[in-house]
C-alpha positions in Angstrom: 14.9 -15.8 9.0 18.6 -15.5 9.9 19.6 -17.8 12.8 20.9 -15.1 15.0 17.4 -13.4 15.4 15.4 -14.7 18.2 11.6 -15.2 17.8 9.7 -13.8 20.7 7.4 -16.0 22.7 3.7 -15.2 23.2 4.6 -14.0 26.7 7.2 -11.7 25.3 5.0 -10.3 22.8 2.4 -9.4 25.3 5.0 -7.5 27.4 6.2 -5.7 24.2 2.6 -4.6 23.6 2.2 -3.5 27.1 5.4 -1.4 26.8 4.0 0.0 23.6 0.9 1.2 25.4 2.8 2.9 28.1 4.9 4.6 25.5 1.8 5.7 23.7 0.5 7.3 26.7 3.7 9.3 27.1 4.1 10.0 23.3 0.7 11.6 23.3 2.0 14.3 25.6 4.8 15.4 23.2 4.1 18.3 20.9 3.6 18.2 17.2 7.0 19.9 16.7 8.7 17.2 18.9 7.1 14.5 16.9 8.1 16.2 13.7 11.7 16.4 14.7 11.6 12.7 15.7 10.4 11.8 12.3 13.2 13.8 10.8 15.8 12.3 13.0 14.7 8.8 11.8 15.1 9.9 8.2 18.6 11.4 9.1 19.7 8.2 10.9 18.6 5.9 8.0 20.6 8.0 5.6 23.5 8.0 7.8 23.8 4.2 7.5 24.9 4.8 3.9 25.7 2.3 1.3 25.9 -0.5 3.9 22.2 -0.6 4.2 21.7 -0.7 0.4 24.1 -3.5 0.1 22.6 -5.6 2.8 19.1 -5.0 1.3 20.4 -6.1 -2.2 21.9 -9.2 -0.7 18.7 -10.2 0.9 16.2 -9.3 -1.8 18.1 -9.5 -5.2 17.0 -5.9 -5.9 19.5 -3.8 -7.8 21.1 -0.9 -6.0 19.5 1.9 -8.2 16.1 0.6 -7.2 17.0 0.4 -3.6 18.5 3.9 -3.7 15.3 5.2 -4.9 13.2 3.3 -2.4 15.4 4.6 0.5 14.9 8.1 -0.6 11.1 7.5 -0.9 11.2 6.1 2.8 13.0 9.2 4.1 10.8 11.4 2.1 7.7 9.9 3.7 9.1 10.5 7.2 9.7 14.1 6.3 6.3 14.4 4.6 4.6 13.4 7.8 6.8 15.8 9.9 5.5 18.5 7.5 1.9 17.3 8.2 2.5 17.6 11.9 3.7 21.2 11.6 0.9 22.3 9.3 -1.6 20.9 11.5 -4.9 20.7 9.4 -4.6 16.9 9.3 -6.4 16.6 12.7 -9.5 18.1 11.1 -10.3 20.4 14.0 -13.6 22.1 13.9 -15.2 24.3 16.4 -18.9 25.2 16.9 -19.1 27.7 19.6 -22.1 27.9 22.1 -25.3 29.5 21.2 -26.9 30.0 24.6 -29.7 32.2 23.2 -30.8 29.8 20.5 -34.5 28.9 20.5 -36.2 26.6 21.3 -32.9 25.0 22.7 -29.5 26.5 23.2 -26.4 24.9 21.4 -23.5 23.8 23.6 -19.9 24.5 22.7 -18.7 21.6 20.5 -15.3 21.0 19.3 -14.0 18.0 17.4 -10.7 16.6 16.1 -9.0 13.3 15.3 -7.0 11.6 18.0 -4.7 8.5 17.9 -6.0 5.1 18.5 -3.1 3.6 20.3 -0.2 1.0 19.6 -0.2 0.0 16.0 1.3 -3.4 14.7 2.9 -3.2 11.4 3.8 -6.2 9.4 6.8 -5.6 7.0 6.3 -6.3 3.2 8.6 -8.6 1.3 8.7 -6.6 -1.9 9.7 -3.3 -0.3 12.4 -3.7 2.2 12.4 0.0 3.0 9.1 1.9 1.8 6.7 -0.7 3.1 8.6 -2.2 5.9 10.4 -1.2 9.1 10.4 2.6 8.7 7.9 2.6 5.8 4.6 4.3 5.1 2.7 2.4 7.8 5.2 3.2 10.5 5.7 6.9 9.5 2.0 7.5 9.3 1.3 5.8 12.6 4.0 7.7 14.4 2.9 10.9 12.6 -0.7 10.3 13.9 0.6 10.0 17.6 0.6 6.2 17.9 3.3 4.0 19.1 4.5 1.3 16.7 5.6 -2.4 16.9 7.0 -3.8 13.7 7.2 -7.4 12.7 10.2 -7.7 10.4 9.7 -9.7 7.2 12.0 -12.7 7.5 13.0 -12.3 3.8 15.1 -9.2 4.7 15.5 -9.5 8.4 19.0 -8.1 8.6 18.0 -5.0 6.6 15.0 -4.5 8.9 17.3 -4.8 12.0 19.6 -2.2 10.7 16.8 0.2 10.1 15.5 -0.6 13.7 18.9 0.3 15.1 18.6 3.7 13.3 15.1 4.3 14.7 16.5 3.5 18.3 19.2 6.2 17.8 16.5 8.8 16.8 14.5 7.8 19.8 17.4 8.5 22.1 18.5 11.8 20.4 14.9 13.1 20.3 14.0 12.1 23.9 11.2 10.0 22.8 9.7 7.3 25.0 11.9 4.2 24.8 9.3 1.9 23.6 7.5 4.3 21.2 9.0 2.0 18.5 9.7 -1.8 19.0 10.9 -4.5 16.6 10.3 -8.2 16.6 11.3 -11.2 14.5 9.4 -14.2 13.7 8.4 -16.8 11.0 5.6 -18.5 12.6 1.9 -17.6 12.2 1.5 -17.8 15.9 3.7 -14.8 16.5 1.6 -12.7 14.1 -1.5 -14.0 15.6 -0.3 -13.0 19.1 0.6 -9.5 17.9 -2.9 -9.0 16.5 -4.7 -10.5 19.6 -2.7 -8.8 22.3 -5.0 -6.8 24.5 -3.0 -3.5 24.0 -2.9 -3.7 20.2 -5.1 -1.0 18.8 -4.8 -1.3 15.0 -2.9 -3.3 12.4 -1.1 -2.5 9.1 -0.2 -5.1 6.6 1.0 -5.3 3.0 1.2 -8.9 1.4 -1.0 -11.9 0.2 -4.6 -12.1 0.4 -4.3 -15.3 2.6 -2.1 -13.3 5.1 -4.2 -10.2 5.2 -7.5 -12.2 5.7 -5.8 -14.2 8.5 -5.1 -10.9 10.4 -8.6 -9.7 9.8 -9.9 -13.1 11.2 -7.7 -12.7 14.3 -9.1 -9.3 14.9 -12.6 -10.5 14.7 -11.8 -13.1 17.3 -10.7 -10.5 20.0 -13.0 -9.6 22.7 -12.6 -6.1 21.3 -12.2 -6.1 17.5 -9.7 -3.6 16.1 -9.3 -2.1 12.7 -7.0 -4.0 10.3 -5.8 -2.3 7.1 -4.5 -5.1 4.9 -3.3 -4.1 1.4 -3.5 -7.6 -0.4 -2.6 -7.1 -4.0 -4.5 -6.7 -7.2 -4.5 -7.7 -11.0 -5.0 -4.0 -11.9 -7.0 -4.4 -15.3 -5.9 -2.3 -18.2 -8.5 -1.5 -20.9 -7.2 -0.9 -24.4 -9.8 0.9 -26.5 -10.0 0.3 -30.3 -8.9 3.7 -31.8 -5.7 3.8 -29.7 -4.8 0.1 -30.7 -5.2 1.0 -34.2 -3.1 4.1 -34.0 -0.6 3.5 -31.3 0.0 -0.2 -31.0 3.8 0.0 -31.1 4.1 2.6 -28.5 1.5 0.8 -26.2 3.4 -2.6 -26.6 6.8 -1.0 -25.6 5.1 0.7 -22.7 3.4 -2.3 -21.3 6.2 -4.8 -21.9 8.2 -2.5 -19.6 5.5 -2.2 -17.1 4.7 -5.9 -16.8 8.3 -6.8 -16.3 9.3 -3.8 -14.1 11.0 -4.9 -10.9 10.4 -8.6 -12.1 6.7 -8.0 -11.8 6.9 -7.7 -8.1 4.6 -4.7 -7.6 1.0 -4.9 -6.2 0.2 -2.5 -9.0 1.6 -4.7 -11.8 -0.8 -4.8 -14.8 -1.8 -8.5 -14.5 -4.9 -8.3 -16.6 -5.4 -6.6 -20.0 -8.8 -6.1 -21.8 -9.7 -5.3 -25.4 -12.3 -5.9 -28.1 -11.2 -8.3 -30.6 -10.0 -7.3 -34.1 -6.9 -6.4 -36.2 -5.9 -3.7 -33.7 -5.7 -6.2 -30.8 -4.0 -8.8 -32.9 -1.2 -6.4 -34.0 -0.8 -5.0 -30.5 -0.6 -8.4 -28.8 2.0 -9.5 -31.5 4.2 -6.4 -30.9 3.8 -7.0 -27.1 4.9 -10.6 -27.4 8.0 -9.4 -29.3 8.8 -7.1 -26.5 8.3 -9.8 -23.9 10.5 -12.2 -25.8 13.4 -9.7 -25.7 13.3 -9.1 -21.9 15.6 -11.5 -20.0 14.5 -13.3 -16.9 15.7 -11.9 -13.6 15.9 -13.1 -10.0 12.9 -12.7 -7.8 13.0 -11.5 -4.2 13.4 -15.0 -2.6 12.8 -18.5 -3.3 9.3 -18.5 -1.7 8.0 -15.8 -4.2 9.6 -17.6 -7.0 8.0 -20.9 -6.1 4.6 -19.2 -5.8 5.1 -17.6 -9.3 6.0 -20.9 -10.9 3.1 -22.6 -9.4 0.4 -19.9 -10.2 1.7 -19.1 -13.6 1.8 -22.8 -14.6 -1.6 -23.4 -13.3 -3.1 -20.5 -15.2 -1.4 -21.4 -18.4 -2.6 -25.0 -18.2 -6.2 -23.9 -18.1 -8.5 -24.9 -21.0 -8.9 -22.0 -23.5 -5.6 -20.2 -22.6 -3.7 -19.7 -25.8 -1.2 -17.3 -27.4 1.4 -18.0 -24.7 4.6 -15.9 -25.2 7.6 -16.0 -22.9 11.0 -14.6 -22.7 13.3 -16.1 -25.3 15.9 -16.7 -22.5 15.4 -19.6 -20.2 15.2 -18.8 -16.6 17.6 -20.3 -14.1 17.8 -20.5 -10.3 15.0 -18.3 -8.8 14.6 -16.2 -12.0 11.2 -15.5 -13.4 10.4 -15.8 -17.0 8.4 -12.9 -18.4 5.0 -14.4 -19.8 1.8 -13.2 -21.4 -1.2 -15.3 -22.5 -4.5 -14.9 -24.4 -7.9 -16.0 -23.5 -11.5 -15.3 -24.7 -13.8 -13.3 -22.5 -16.2 -16.4 -22.4 -13.5 -18.6 -20.9 -12.3 -15.9 -18.5 -15.9 -15.5 -17.2 -16.4 -19.2 -16.6 -13.0 -19.9 -14.9 -12.3 -18.0 -11.7 -8.8 -19.3 -11.4 -7.9 -17.0 -14.2 -9.0 -14.0 -12.0 -6.4 -14.6 -9.5 -3.2 -12.7 -9.1 0.0 -14.1 -10.4 2.6 -12.2 -8.6 5.5 -11.6 -11.0 6.2 -10.6 -14.7 2.9 -12.1 -15.9 -0.1 -10.7 -17.6 -3.3 -12.2 -19.3 -5.1 -10.6 -22.2 -8.8 -11.1 -22.4 -10.3 -10.8 -25.9 -13.9 -9.6 -25.9 -16.5 -9.6 -28.7 -17.8 -6.1 -28.0 -17.9 -3.3 -25.4 -20.7 -5.0 -23.5 -18.8 -8.2 -23.1 -15.8 -6.1 -21.9 -17.9 -4.4 -19.3 -19.2 -7.7 -18.2 -15.6 -9.0 -17.8 -14.7 -5.9 -15.8 -17.6 -6.3 -13.5 -16.6 -9.9 -12.8 -13.3 -8.8 -11.4 -13.1 -8.1 -7.7 -11.9 -4.9 -6.1 -8.6 -3.5 -7.4 -6.0 -1.0 -6.3 -5.9 0.3 -9.8 -7.6 0.3 -13.1 -6.3 1.9 -16.3 -7.9 2.8 -19.6 -5.7 3.6 -22.8 -7.6 5.6 -25.4 -7.7 8.6 -27.7 -10.2 11.4 -27.3 -12.5 9.6 -29.8 -12.3 6.4 -27.7 -13.3 8.3 -24.5 -16.1 10.1 -26.2 -17.6 6.8 -27.5 -17.3 4.6 -24.3 -19.0 6.8 -21.6 -20.7 3.7 -19.9 -17.4 2.0 -19.6 -15.6 5.0 -18.2 -18.3 5.7 -15.5 -17.9 2.1 -14.2 -14.2 2.5 -13.4 -14.4 4.4 -10.0 -16.4 1.4 -8.6 -13.6 -1.0 -9.6 -10.6 0.6 -8.0 -9.1 3.2 -5.7 -7.0 4.8 -8.5 -8.3 5.3 -12.1 -5.5 5.9 -14.7 -5.8 7.4 -18.2 -3.1 6.6 -20.7 -0.3 5.5 -18.3 0.9 2.4 -16.5 -0.3 1.5 -12.9 3.3 0.6 -11.8 4.7 3.7 -9.9 2.9 5.2 -6.9 3.4 9.0 -6.3 3.7 9.9 -2.6 1.5 12.9 -2.3 -1.8 14.2 -0.8 -4.0 13.2 -3.8 -2.7 9.6 -4.1 -4.9 6.7 -3.2 -3.3 3.4 -2.8 -6.2 1.3 -1.6 -9.4 -0.1 -3.1 -12.5 -2.2 -2.7 -12.2 -5.5 -1.2 -10.1 -7.7 -1.7 -7.5 -5.2 -2.8 -7.8 -3.9 0.8 -9.8 -4.7 3.9 -11.1 -1.1 4.1 -11.6 0.8 0.9 -12.2 4.1 2.9 -8.4 4.6 3.3 -5.1 4.9 1.5 -1.8 3.4 2.5 0.2 6.1 0.6 0.3 9.9 1.1 -0.6 12.2 4.1 -4.1 10.7 4.3 -2.6 7.4 5.3 -2.4 8.7 8.8 -6.2 8.7 9.0 -6.1 4.8 9.4 -4.8 5.2 12.8 -7.1 7.9 14.3 -10.7 8.5 15.3 -12.8 11.6 15.9 -13.5 12.8 19.5 -15.9 15.7 20.3 -15.4 17.9 23.4 -18.6 19.4 24.7 -18.4 22.5 27.0 -14.9 21.6 27.8 -12.9 24.3 29.7 -10.5 26.0 27.4 -7.4 25.1 29.3 -8.3 21.3 29.2 -8.8 21.3 25.4 -6.2 20.0 23.0 -4.2 22.9 21.6 -5.9 22.8 18.1 -9.3 23.3 19.7 -8.4 26.1 22.2 -10.1 29.4 21.7 -6.6 31.1 21.3 -5.8 28.8 18.5 -9.0 28.2 16.6 -8.1 25.8 13.7 -11.6 25.3 12.1 -12.0 23.4 9.0 -9.2 23.5 6.4 -9.2 22.4 2.7 -6.5 22.0 0.1 -6.7 24.5 -2.8 -4.0 24.6 -5.5 -1.5 22.8 -3.3 -2.1 25.1 -0.4 -4.1 24.5 2.8 -6.6 27.3 3.4 -9.6 27.9 5.6 
């Protein structure tokens, strides 16, 4: 963390959360249109910073300007997406069951239900996405869209970038006449500051993207509270990819080129990086692995986000490669220097993989492990041994899919997103996307961190019974009956 950023004390954090609670109470009274205009103002202010923001982020993260330009666009696009969600209105899932006073044997009261915001949300910025998963990223945008106030803990790896975005949000707060403390920003490198944010009495929910250790620590802090709160931690994944026999025999060269690119995209610093590959042994696999190795050798090392991530990559990749039974190691033909990561793949038998849990662990960086299985039954056994994932992918021909029904039926139980004939790197921001998965990919597999439905992490249902019409929230008033809406062909309809 830069020296010019002060770390808040426990007492200051408690005051910040009290301010957030007061702001939440005021923010609830603003209309959906006012909130939408606020989110759009944040997007406009971020864009108004211009190239200076991109250059600072590149200095702090080693990410190239084209990547950061795209990520900034994704960030502002998310903010505008939630503004659209607010205007459309169906996200509150309003439903109205009017009274049936003459029903026998008992009358039915008037019942109306909708989702309401939880309260102040604490968001922990991610190291690998300085815009899209950080200060004004998806957690913040979805929480503000849901009607919650937000406190962001800046990631120390890009603290100055986070501060610049914070100043943009402050301008949007002023121009939109929002409560002053509807969004607040803190710096800190200690575990104690993160712990204090989670355990503060006024904190209502937590959003986190990062390591398993960090995510589980926040979950533990929540459980220690007098009143536990929801914690949505997205903690990474090894994203198993299954290569079926017919496609390996017919498409090995194309598959190798596709996956050499995916494994090394962004220096492997994506939570959807394909860190595990599975296939049945044979000539098809041998040929594919050789071609994949050729592709990996041709890709030059590149700088990782920061020294801490590089150190962890070196430690975990070396530990995995030193395990008994790990063979076929192929690395970039160019030596890595400084905090560069050397792209690496390795090969192991299913038997060895099943016996050694260390090989199941994520190696965050341009690394992937190929597991060679004797048959489909052993491949299924390997897949079942892998814990919950963000994604799982199957590469195959129509003949492959027709001949592996048992395997395909298993895939939805493994991950939140099941891909066919693609790469897991790349997450589209839309209503149908699921960026979540069974534990330990996330702490709550019922939700997604991407898309409009990400707002549902920060709300709860409330039923109003026999409530006077004038006292009802607008979506439930008789003059504005919303009822149940569903998405058909891209349009919301009753």
